N, C-alpha and C positions, 0 to 999 in steps of 0.2 A: 364287593365292590371292584376288587381286582379282577375277578372273571367276567363281571358285567362290563367292564371297560374294554376287555379284550374281546368280547363278541360285539360291542359296539363298533370297535375299531374296524375288525374284519369287514362288518357290513357297511361301513363308512369307505373303506379301501375300494371294495368291489362297485359301490354305487358310483363313486367319482371316477375311477377309470371308466365304467361303462359309459357316463355322460361325457367325458373326453373323446371317447371315440364316435360317438354320435354325432358329436357337433363337428367332427374336423373337417376343415373344409367347406363347410356348410354354406356360409355367407361371405365368400371372398371380396374383400373390398370395401364391404359393410361391416355393421356393428355385428359382433358375435356373441353367442350366449355361451361361448366356449368357457370351460373351467380348467385350471390348472390340476393335474393330479395330485394325490397327497404326497407325493415327492417330485419335486422340481429337478430337473435334471438338464445341464447345459453341456456343450463340448466345444472345447477351442484348441485349434490346430497350430502349433509353433514349427515352423520348417527348420530343418537342419541340413547338411551335406548329404546324407543318405536316408538315415531314418527321420521321422517327424514325430515331436512329442504331442501328446493327444492328451489335454486335460480335460477330466471327466467331473465335473462340481455338481454338489446335489444338495438341497434345501428342504428340510421338513418342519412343519410347526409342532411345538412342545405338545400341543393337545393330540396330534397323531401318535405319539410315542406312549409308551409304558415306563413308568418311574418307579423304581423301588428302592426302599429306604435302605441305605447302607453307609456304615460308619458317620451317622449323624447328618448326610446329605441325601438326596434322592438321584439316584443314577438310571440311565437308559444307555443299553447297548444295542447297537445295530450293525446290520452289515450290508453292503452294496455288493453285489456279484455281477459282473458283467461279460458274457461270452461275445466274443469278436468272431463274426460269421463271414468269410469270403467266399463266394460261388457254392453258397449253400453247405460249406464246410467249417467246422469249427477251428479256428487257426490259435485262438488265444483266449486266456482268462483271466482277469483281474478281481479280487476280492478286497475290498476296503472295510476293516471294521472300526467301529468308532465308539467312544463313550464320552455322553455329555452329563453333567452333574449341575445340579442346584440345592441351594440351600432352603428355598421357599417352595412350599407343596403348592400354593396358589399359582406358582409361575407355571407349573406343568400343565394347567388346564388353558393355556393361551394359546389362541391361533393367531397372535401378533408377534410372539417370539419365535425364533427359528434356531435350528442347528444346523450349521453348514461344514461341509466337509469337503475333500478332493482325493480323486485317485488320479494315477497317470499311468499312460500306457505309450510304449514306443512302438511305431508302425511305419512301414515302406509306403509308398505311393501306391494308391488303389483306391477301390470302391468297397466299403464294408457296411454289415448291419451289425448294430450293437444291442443285444438282448439284455436290458438290465434286470434284476430282480433284488427289490428292496426286502430285508427281512428285521424284525425285532427279535432280538436273541432272548432265550428262555420263554418263548410263548409261540403258539401257534399261527402268528401273523406274518405272512409271506405274501408280496404283491408284486405280480409280474407286469412290469411297467410297459409302456408305450416302446415299440422297437426304434430305434433312432439310425436313420441312414446318414453315414457319414464320408464324406469326401476327402481323402489325403492327397493332397496335390502340391504343384510348386509355386501357386500363386503368391505374387509378392504382398497381397492383400489378404488379411486375415477377416475373418467373419467379425463385424461390428459389434462391440461389448457394451452393454448398458452399465453403467455405473451411477451409485448415488452421487450426488451434485457436491455434499460434503466430504473432503477426504478425511482418513482417520491417521492418527500420528502412531508410528511403530517403531520404537526404538529412536533415532533422530532423523526420520523419513515421515514424509505426509504421503499416503498412498489411497489408490483409488480402492473402494469397496464395491464388489460387484451386485448388482441386484439379483442375479442367478435364479432368473425366473424363467426356463426353458429356452434361452436363448431370445428372449422377447424384449419388447422395451414396453415397462408398466405403464397401464392406465392409471393413473394415480394422481392427487393432488400434490403428492411430493414431488419435488424436481430431481430428474435424472438426466445425466448426459451420455451421450453416444459417443464412446471411441472406436476410431477406424486404425488399426494396427498397419502399419507399412514397413515391410522389412528392406524395401530397398532404399538403401542410405542416400542414392543419387537425389530420391524424391524430397522437395522442400515446400511443395503445396499441393493440395487438391481441390478439385472442384465438387461439389456435393449437391445433389437435388433429392428431396423428398417429395414422394408422390401419394397422395391416398384418395380414393373414391373419384378419380379422374380430375383432382386439383394439385396444382404444385403448390405445396405448403413450405418449402425453403429452397433456396438457389442460392449457393454462398461458397466462396472462394477461401479456404481456410488455410493460413501461412503459419500458424502458431500450433507447436506441438511439444509435448514431454518425450523424452529418450529415455529408453529402459531395456534392460536386458530382460525380456518379458518372461516371467514365471507367475504362475498362478497358486497361491499358496493359503492355506487356512491359519487364521488366527483370531482367538478368543470366538470360536464358533461362527466367523465369518469367513469369506473368500476375498482376499487381496490381490493387488497385481504387484508383484514384487519385483525386484531388480537383482538378478543374479547373475554373476560374469558367465556362470556354465551355459547360458542360454543366448539364443541369437539377440541382438539388438534390433529393437522396433522404435519406430517412431509413432507417437500416438496423436492422430489428429482428431480433434474434440469439436462435436456440435452440442452446442451448450443448452441445456433446458429443453432436448429435443421432444418429450412429450408434451409440451405445454400446448399444442395445437393438434394434438392427435388422437382420434377417437379409437373405440375398439375394432378390431379387425387386421387384415393386412396393410403393410405399407411398403411402398419400394423405396429402396435407398441406392442410389446410383454415386458411384465414385470415381471420377476422372483424374487420371494424372499422365503425363504425357501423351502419347498415342493410344492410351488402353482405356478401357472403361470396364468395372467390375459392378455387377447388378446383384441385388440381395433382395430378396421378399422376407421382410422381417415382421413377426406379429407382435400388435400391440395386445397384451393381455392383461385383464383386472384381476391380479393376484390375489386380491383379499375381497374379492366380490362376496356380498353378504349369501349365505346358504340357501336363505329364501328364494334367490332367483334363479336355483338349479332347475325348478319346475316353472317355465312361464305362465302356463296356464293356472298354477295355483296362485302365482305372484299377481298376475291380472285379477284373479277373485279377491285378493285381498283388498282390491280399492272399494269394493263394497263395505268394507268395514268402516271407512271413513266417509261414507255417504255418496261415493262416485259409482253408483250402480249403472246408470246409463253410460258412462264412460266405459267400465268393465264389458257390458254386453258389446259395445261398438268396438272393441278390442279384439273379444273373442270371436267375431264375424271375420276376422283375419283368417287367412290359411294357418294352420296348426304350426308349419316351420317359419311363418313370420311373427308368431307371437312377441319373440324377445325384441326383436326389430321395432314392432309397432308400439311395445311397452317402453322402450328407450325413447323413442320419438315422442311419446304422449308426455313423459317427463321433461323434455327439454323446454317446453312452454312454461316450466316453474323454475328454470333455471336463469336469475338474472345475472350472475357473473359471467360474462362473456369472454373474460380475459384468458381463460383456459378452457380445454375441452372437457375436462372431468366434471360430471354433473353430481353436485354435492347433494342436491335436494334428492335425486334418484337413490343416491349411497345412504343419505341419512334414513328415509323411510324404510329401506328393508333392511336396514342394520338394525332399526327399533323392532321391526318384526323378528329378526333373529333374537334380539335380546328378549322380546316377548315370550316367545317361543321356549327360551331356555329357563326363565325364572317364573314364568306364571302359569306352570303346569298343574294340575290337579295331580292327585296321587295317582288317577289311572294313566297320566302321562299325555292328556289330552288337553284341550283348551287352549292355552299359550296366548297368542294373538289374538284370539278370537273370544278370550275372557273379557268382562267388563274391565279389569285392570289393564288387559292388553290392549284394549280400544282406546282407554284414556291415555296408554303410553304412546301409542301411534299417532295420536294427535297432538299431544303437548308434549312429548318427550318426557325425560327424567325430572321428577319433582324436585322442588328444592330442600324439603323434608319429609320423611315419614315417620309416621308413629303407629305403634300398634298398642291396643289397650284390649282388655277382656272384662265382658259383661255378659251377666248372667241371661239377660233376653236375646241378645246377638252372639254371645260366645266370644267371638274375635272380631274385633273392630280395627280395620287399617285406614290411617287418615294421611292424604296427600296433600301437601300444601304448594302451590303454585303463587309465588308472591308477587310475580311480575304481571299476573292475570287477576291478582284477588282472589282465588280461589282456594277453597278446600274441599276435598271430595271423599267421601267416605264410602268405604268397603266393609261387608261382613261375611263371614265365614261360619255358619250355624251348623257345619256337619265335621269341622276339623279333617275335610278331604283337600283344601287349597283350593276350593272353588269359592273365590270372594265375588260377591254380588255386590252392585253400587247400590247404596240405599239412599244416598244423598250428595 
């Protein structure tokens, strides 16, 4: 099992990195089929008198790590190595080694629980290329991640920081938790705020505008702010905005619930203060996008499983590069909740496909969502109860009950291979 997981993870890292590269910049200002890499990396610059502090934070799902039982717990050791390049010359290198531990093996399979940490490097003003390599210790898993263009300058505004709406308590302080998703704003039902750090202490208000797909989504004068000596720190496997007197003071102007009306793709954030304007192109990224959406053509084909063959054929008539946009537009008509941009119906259907592909495979590793159990799961979701019995005639019988529908659905596996056929 250990070797098999290593092989699967190596393949997964290669596929996801490839997909991220293919989609980069493809649909600017529109919906995007882009996926985060298996390791999300952010950079944030804090100015000082001469050298600047660059915080490099990263996040990786437990599912993408390899855990080894040790001293009654399960441990995963990782390292993030970053080469700093200026004018094609390597001028610096930083390596961050980390260990994460859990006591429940089931948690190690989760793609909803993450390990996060931060590395720090100081640099003078300039233009740099960061080449990150993430490795899982004691394995052959090593991934060269997307290079990062980093500008270190004397701007009094730092790049916006997406944070969870709810703060967490550390000691006697309530602190912000970073989203930590590749310097993006999350496309999510969960609410996130956007902080704009201003290091010019004479600034007491900023005017902010947000544009997406040619529309002005926000125009606001912000006068309230939190004041901190800005440092990014790791705490309990998360990244927090800490307050440390050794770092410069910043005013954090907050855009509340910034992602509520934002779709996938790029947004333009303009911050005006005094006679200055800073413009940022910020991606809106679906960091927990169902894996079944990685291949838009296959995702469209899945509509046939729920009786939407004509719709699938119509969508497949679109140009290949527009498959994802066409599919996302298709699901908009089923989303009755317009209070936020996130399409729960779209997300739920393809999350069900992910679940079915993972849990309804035969011994050959096929079927999944295309199996009889998979199709029922796509249509009705998780049953209220399941029961499995053994019968000489049918061998294995599985019964799903949907109480709200008044239905009981019977499946049988006569071969013992996991291929359950609906019989009633």
